[in-house]
C-alpha positions in Angstrom: 84.9 110.3 118.7 87.7 110.7 121.3 88.8 107.8 123.5 91.3 108.0 126.4 93.7 105.0 126.2 96.6 104.1 128.6 99.7 102.3 127.4 102.8 101.1 129.3 106.1 101.9 127.7 109.2 99.6 127.9 110.6 101.7 130.8 107.5 101.0 132.8 106.0 104.5 132.4 102.3 104.5 131.8 101.0 107.3 129.5 97.5 108.4 128.7 96.9 108.9 125.0 93.7 110.5 123.5 92.8 108.6 120.4 90.8 110.6 117.9 89.3 108.7 115.0 89.1 110.6 111.7 88.7 110.1 108.0 92.4 110.1 107.4 94.9 107.7 105.9 97.8 107.7 108.4 98.4 107.6 112.1 99.5 110.9 113.5 101.1 111.3 117.0 101.2 114.7 118.6 102.6 115.8 121.9 101.0 119.0 123.1 102.0 118.8 126.8 103.3 116.1 129.1 99.7 115.3 130.0 98.2 115.9 126.5 99.3 113.2 124.0 97.0 112.7 121.1 97.0 110.3 118.2 94.8 110.7 115.2 93.8 107.4 113.6 91.9 106.3 110.6 88.4 104.9 111.4 89.3 101.4 110.3 92.6 100.9 112.2 92.2 98.5 115.2 93.4 99.4 118.7 96.2 96.8 118.8 97.7 98.4 115.6 97.6 101.8 117.3 99.3 100.4 120.4 102.0 98.9 118.1 102.5 102.3 116.4 102.8 104.1 119.8 105.4 101.6 121.0 107.4 102.0 117.8 107.6 105.7 118.6 108.4 105.4 122.3 112.1 106.5 122.0 110.9 109.8 120.3 108.1 110.1 122.8 110.4 109.7 125.8 112.8 112.2 124.5 110.0 114.7 123.8 108.5 114.1 127.2 111.8 114.6 129.0 112.3 117.9 127.1 108.9 119.1 128.2 109.3 118.1 131.8 112.8 119.6 132.3 112.9 122.2 135.1 114.6 124.7 132.8 112.5 123.9 129.8 112.1 126.8 127.4 108.9 127.4 125.6 109.9 127.4 122.0 107.3 129.9 120.8 108.7 132.3 118.2 107.3 135.7 119.1 107.8 138.7 117.0 110.7 140.8 118.2 110.4 144.5 118.6 112.8 146.5 116.3 113.9 149.9 117.4 114.6 152.7 114.9 117.9 152.2 113.1 118.2 148.4 114.0 118.8 145.9 111.2 117.6 142.3 111.0 
């Protein structure tokens, strides 16, 4: 069961977070893209506790969002490199 939730950070920025309830033990915050923030939460954890968790991670979240929204942001995918004959690793 997915639920879209909006939360205001201390800097006034409002972010949309998709809350996914699962049979897990811990809260897990993932940032897939600037507009795709997800948190996996145990079934029994109330929404105010999830909000508190997100706010406790807002420094990390703001840094990660700023990295993703930089004009010269590099996609950090590690693609296999092509090796020519005779080259060494």
